[in-house]
VMD Tcl script that draws the C-alpha trace (Angstrom):
set ca {
  {194.10 -262.24 -74.15}
  {191.50 -260.31 -76.14}
  {190.15 -263.60 -77.66}
  {189.87 -265.22 -74.20}
  {188.09 -262.12 -72.98}
  {185.64 -262.30 -75.88}
  {184.98 -265.96 -75.15}
  {184.20 -265.33 -71.46}
  {182.04 -262.35 -72.32}
  {180.08 -264.29 -74.97}
  {179.53 -267.13 -72.45}
  {178.17 -264.70 -69.84}
  {175.93 -263.09 -72.41}
  {174.56 -266.49 -73.46}
  {173.87 -267.37 -69.80}
  {172.07 -264.08 -69.26}
  {169.90 -264.62 -72.30}
  {169.10 -268.17 -71.16}
  {168.03 -266.97 -67.70}
  {165.96 -264.20 -69.25}
  {164.18 -266.74 -71.48}
  {163.46 -268.97 -68.48}
  {161.75 -266.16 -66.57}
  {164.70 -264.86 -64.54}
  {164.41 -261.62 -62.50}
  {165.15 -258.19 -63.73}
  {168.17 -257.80 -61.40}
  {170.03 -260.61 -63.04}
  {169.53 -259.00 -66.44}
  {170.85 -255.70 -65.16}
  {173.97 -257.34 -63.66}
  {174.78 -259.00 -66.95}
  {174.23 -255.90 -69.09}
  {177.69 -254.43 -68.35}
  {179.72 -257.32 -69.88}
  {177.38 -257.29 -72.91}
  {177.99 -253.58 -73.47}
  {181.76 -254.14 -73.17}
  {181.56 -256.98 -75.69}
  {179.63 -254.77 -78.16}
  {182.20 -251.97 -77.81}
  {185.10 -254.39 -78.39}
  {183.36 -255.87 -81.44}
  {182.75 -252.40 -82.83}
  {186.44 -251.59 -82.31}
  {187.43 -254.77 -84.16}
  {185.01 -254.06 -87.02}
  {186.17 -250.48 -87.72}
  {188.67 -251.37 -90.51}
  {186.05 -253.46 -92.35}
  {184.23 -250.55 -94.10}
  {187.59 -249.47 -95.59}
  {188.16 -252.95 -96.95}
  {184.62 -253.13 -98.35}
  {185.06 -249.78 -100.11}
  {188.30 -251.00 -101.65}
  {186.54 -254.12 -102.88}
  {183.74 -251.99 -104.32}
  {186.25 -249.75 -106.09}
  {187.95 -252.82 -107.55}
  {184.61 -254.19 -108.71}
  {183.68 -250.88 -110.34}
  {187.07 -250.74 -112.01}
  {186.53 -254.24 -113.36}
  {183.10 -253.24 -114.72}
  {184.56 -250.15 -116.38}
  {187.26 -252.30 -117.93}
  {184.67 -254.72 -119.26}
  {182.60 -251.90 -120.74}
  {185.64 -250.28 -122.34}
  {186.63 -253.58 -123.97}
  {183.25 -253.91 -125.78}
  {183.69 -253.34 -129.52}
  {180.78 -251.79 -131.43}
  {180.51 -253.23 -134.93}
  {178.63 -251.35 -137.66}
  {175.75 -253.29 -139.17}
  {175.99 -253.93 -142.90}
  {173.02 -252.04 -144.30}
  {171.41 -253.05 -147.60}
  {170.52 -249.87 -149.50}
  {169.22 -249.40 -153.05}
  {170.35 -246.17 -154.76}
  {168.43 -244.70 -157.69}
  {168.84 -241.37 -159.43}
  {167.87 -239.40 -162.53}
  {169.74 -236.50 -164.11}
  {169.03 -234.17 -167.04}
  {171.93 -232.38 -168.73}
  {171.89 -229.95 -171.65}
  {174.81 -230.50 -174.00}
  {176.13 -229.08 -177.25}
  {176.42 -232.39 -179.12}
  {174.31 -235.29 -177.88}
  {176.34 -237.94 -179.69}
  {179.64 -236.80 -178.20}
  {178.06 -236.49 -174.75}
  {176.75 -240.06 -174.97}
  {180.22 -241.44 -175.62}
  {181.74 -239.32 -172.85}
  {179.07 -240.46 -170.38}
  {179.79 -244.09 -171.20}
  {183.49 -243.55 -170.54}
  {182.81 -241.88 -167.17}
  {180.51 -244.68 -166.00}
  {182.90 -247.39 -167.21}
  {185.72 -245.75 -165.27}
  {183.52 -245.92 -162.14}
  {183.00 -249.66 -162.64}
  {179.51 -249.44 -164.15}
  {177.95 -250.28 -167.48}
  {175.17 -249.18 -169.85}
  {171.95 -251.19 -169.46}
  {169.66 -249.40 -171.96}
  {169.76 -246.52 -174.45}
  {167.10 -244.53 -176.32}
  {167.69 -241.60 -178.66}
  {165.73 -239.34 -181.02}
  {167.46 -237.43 -183.81}
  {164.85 -235.16 -185.38}
  {167.52 -232.49 -185.75}
  {170.94 -231.83 -184.25}
  {169.68 -228.96 -182.10}
  {166.62 -230.87 -180.84}
  {168.30 -234.23 -180.44}
  {167.79 -236.11 -177.16}
  {169.07 -239.33 -175.62}
  {168.10 -241.31 -172.53}
  {170.70 -243.62 -170.99}
  {170.29 -246.01 -168.07}
  {173.47 -246.94 -166.22}
  {174.26 -249.47 -163.50}
  {176.99 -248.15 -161.18}
  {178.54 -249.66 -158.01}
  {177.59 -247.71 -154.86}
  {181.27 -247.02 -154.15}
  {181.66 -245.01 -157.36}
  {178.09 -243.69 -157.62}
  {178.63 -240.21 -156.12}
  {181.84 -239.60 -158.03}
  {180.17 -240.57 -161.31}
  {177.25 -238.23 -160.59}
  {179.61 -235.32 -159.99}
  {181.53 -235.90 -163.20}
  {178.41 -236.34 -165.33}
  {176.88 -233.13 -164.01}
  {180.01 -231.03 -164.55}
  {181.85 -232.45 -167.57}
  {179.02 -233.13 -170.01}
  {177.31 -229.73 -170.02}
  {174.80 -227.76 -167.97}
  {172.88 -229.74 -165.38}
  {169.14 -229.02 -165.69}
  {167.68 -231.27 -162.98}
  {168.76 -233.92 -160.52}
  {166.76 -236.36 -158.42}
  {168.08 -239.04 -156.04}
  {166.40 -241.56 -153.78}
  {167.52 -244.34 -151.43}
  {165.65 -247.35 -150.09}
  {166.87 -249.36 -147.11}
  {165.96 -253.00 -147.71}
  {167.96 -254.55 -144.88}
  {164.88 -255.97 -143.16}
  {163.47 -257.19 -146.46}
  {166.71 -258.99 -147.31}
  {166.81 -260.59 -143.84}
  {163.18 -261.67 -144.15}
  {163.75 -263.26 -147.56}
  {166.82 -265.10 -146.28}
  {164.93 -266.39 -143.24}
  {162.00 -267.57 -145.34}
  {164.42 -269.17 -147.79}
  {166.10 -271.20 -145.04}
  {162.73 -272.27 -143.64}
  {161.58 -273.36 -147.11}
  {164.76 -275.39 -147.62}
  {164.34 -277.14 -144.26}
  {160.69 -277.85 -144.98}
  {161.56 -279.26 -148.38}
  {164.17 -281.57 -146.87}
  {161.63 -282.82 -144.34}
  {159.12 -283.54 -147.09}
  {161.71 -285.46 -149.11}
  {162.52 -287.53 -146.03}
  {158.81 -288.14 -145.53}
  {158.48 -289.22 -149.16}
  {160.95 -292.06 -148.55}
  {158.78 -293.33 -145.71}
  {155.50 -293.18 -147.63}
  {153.80 -296.58 -147.90}
  {150.78 -296.09 -150.12}
  {150.36 -294.48 -153.52}
  {148.02 -291.89 -152.05}
  {150.61 -290.79 -149.52}
  {153.28 -290.60 -152.22}
  {151.05 -288.43 -154.44}
  {150.16 -286.10 -151.57}
  {153.78 -285.65 -150.53}
  {154.93 -285.11 -154.14}
  {152.21 -282.48 -154.63}
  {153.35 -280.69 -151.48}
  {156.98 -280.91 -152.59}
  {156.11 -279.31 -155.93}
  {154.37 -276.44 -154.16}
  {157.30 -275.88 -151.80}
  {159.78 -276.00 -154.68}
  {157.81 -273.28 -156.48}
  {157.86 -271.13 -153.33}
  {161.58 -271.79 -152.95}
  {162.29 -270.69 -156.53}
  {160.24 -267.53 -156.02}
  {162.20 -266.67 -152.87}
  {165.48 -267.34 -154.65}
  {164.43 -264.98 -157.46}
  {163.54 -262.27 -154.92}
  {166.88 -262.73 -153.17}
  {168.75 -262.48 -156.47}
  {166.85 -259.36 -157.53}
  {167.48 -257.63 -154.20}
  {171.15 -258.53 -154.35}
  {171.39 -257.10 -157.87}
  {169.67 -253.84 -156.90}
  {171.86 -253.42 -153.84}
  {175.07 -254.27 -155.69}
  {174.43 -251.74 -158.49}
  {172.87 -248.28 -158.27}
  {170.57 -247.23 -161.13}
  {171.10 -243.87 -162.83}
  {168.89 -242.54 -165.63}
  {170.69 -239.85 -167.63}
  {168.77 -237.67 -170.11}
  {170.81 -235.61 -172.55}
  {169.21 -232.64 -174.33}
  {170.36 -230.75 -177.38}
  {170.81 -226.95 -177.34}
  {167.11 -226.18 -178.02}
  {165.45 -229.43 -177.00}
  {162.58 -229.03 -174.57}
  {163.05 -230.39 -171.07}
  {160.07 -232.19 -169.58}
  {158.87 -230.29 -166.54}
  {157.78 -232.40 -163.56}
  {154.09 -232.08 -162.83}
  {153.23 -230.60 -159.46}
  {150.74 -232.55 -157.44}
  {147.85 -230.37 -156.30}
  {144.27 -230.72 -155.15}
  {141.24 -228.54 -154.70}
  {138.85 -226.74 -157.03}
  {141.50 -225.36 -159.39}
  {143.16 -228.74 -159.69}
  {139.81 -230.37 -160.49}
  {138.98 -227.66 -163.02}
  {142.36 -228.11 -164.68}
  {141.92 -231.88 -164.85}
  {138.39 -231.52 -166.26}
  {139.57 -229.06 -168.91}
  {142.35 -231.42 -169.95}
  {139.86 -234.30 -170.16}
  {137.50 -232.17 -172.31}
  {140.30 -231.22 -174.68}
  {141.38 -234.85 -174.93}
  {137.81 -235.90 -175.76}
  {137.52 -233.20 -178.43}
  {140.79 -234.31 -179.96}
  {139.52 -237.90 -180.10}
  {136.21 -236.85 -181.68}
  {137.92 -234.68 -184.28}
  {140.31 -237.51 -185.08}
  {137.40 -239.88 -185.63}
  {135.58 -237.30 -187.76}
  {138.67 -236.78 -189.89}
  {138.98 -240.53 -190.38}
  {135.29 -240.96 -191.35}
  {134.86 -237.83 -193.52}
  {136.57 -239.19 -196.68}
  {134.33 -242.24 -196.57}
  {131.26 -240.01 -196.23}
  {132.27 -237.90 -199.23}
  {132.65 -240.99 -201.39}
  {129.58 -242.83 -200.15}
  {127.04 -239.97 -200.14}
  {126.63 -239.78 -203.99}
  {126.23 -243.52 -204.16}
  {123.66 -243.48 -201.38}
  {121.75 -240.63 -203.10}
  {121.74 -242.52 -206.44}
  {120.54 -245.67 -204.72}
  {117.71 -243.80 -202.99}
  {116.66 -242.21 -206.32}
  {116.59 -245.56 -208.10}
  {114.58 -247.18 -205.34}
  {112.01 -244.41 -205.32}
  {111.65 -244.45 -209.13}
  {111.19 -248.20 -209.13}
  {108.52 -247.94 -206.48}
  {106.72 -245.24 -208.45}
  {106.82 -247.32 -211.64}
  {105.45 -250.36 -209.87}
  {102.69 -248.31 -208.35}
  {101.72 -247.01 -211.78}
  {101.56 -250.48 -213.30}
  {99.46 -251.89 -210.54}
  {96.65 -249.33 -210.89}
  {93.41 -250.42 -212.73}
  {92.02 -247.66 -215.02}
  {88.69 -246.35 -213.72}
  {85.58 -247.06 -215.79}
  {83.94 -243.99 -217.44}
  {80.77 -242.83 -215.69}
  {77.58 -244.37 -217.17}
  {75.18 -242.01 -218.93}
  {71.45 -242.23 -218.27}
  {69.48 -244.02 -220.99}
  {67.57 -241.92 -223.50}
  {63.75 -242.07 -223.16}
  {61.95 -244.26 -225.70}
  {60.11 -242.05 -228.22}
  {57.28 -244.56 -228.57}
  {56.68 -244.52 -224.97}
  {56.56 -240.81 -224.99}
}
mol new
graphics top color blue
foreach p $ca { graphics top sphere $p radius 0.5 }
foreach p [lrange $ca 0 end-1] q [lrange $ca 1 end] { graphics top cylinder $p $q radius 0.2 }
display resetview
């Protein structure tokens, strides 16, 4: 019954609107306003449960969004980091400490890359070791070296994130490989000798770039795969090199100028010491040579002189004439 009522009401409303559009009187519009109001009230009554349904749908949609967000897994990016460090340790016996340090690093999965030592005396003996250690065992090896060998004097560590650099090299490497393949394909289609020579020249250039990028990639991979640790071992009375403090200003300039003056004086004195023995040997010879030259000149001057004629006397007067 309610649907039939809605149909009749909607028909009356449509007729009223049609008459109003055709210029019908105001009375007709007023007579038709009552069914229209009743239709609006019935439609409002029918539409009351709809907001509840829409809210339920919204809650379901929000729940679905929350479920989607909760299912997202955050993966940690693999960072490419280069670890470097330097440590100075004072020990009782440098030789024994060197062997112990090698054992500690080997146990951590590393190896010795270079070694330098000076053995002026047992107390002043020093050694410098460079180790390559995997990052997983780097911190543990540092702790053992600083505690088990002796007294740690200084420690310096640094890290360098080269993730972007590694990605850039890999991208450039792939582009170079694709470009090289295109050039090789183009070489097969070359018709003239000139084209072949041009393409081969370009291929040689791209191959050189490709090899350079491969070397960079290999070096970065090596630095990332192994941390570098420089270990300096000092004897009981060996002097530890103090790091120089960077400074500026008048005092820093005066200090630098004084050091430069002392260095210049040291160089001049060194040159004087090197030349002085030669001067001591050569001066007597030079003096003898000068004496001989002067004597020879004097002798030649004496031989070249013409003796002067004696002065002529006036003639005696003739007695006969007198």
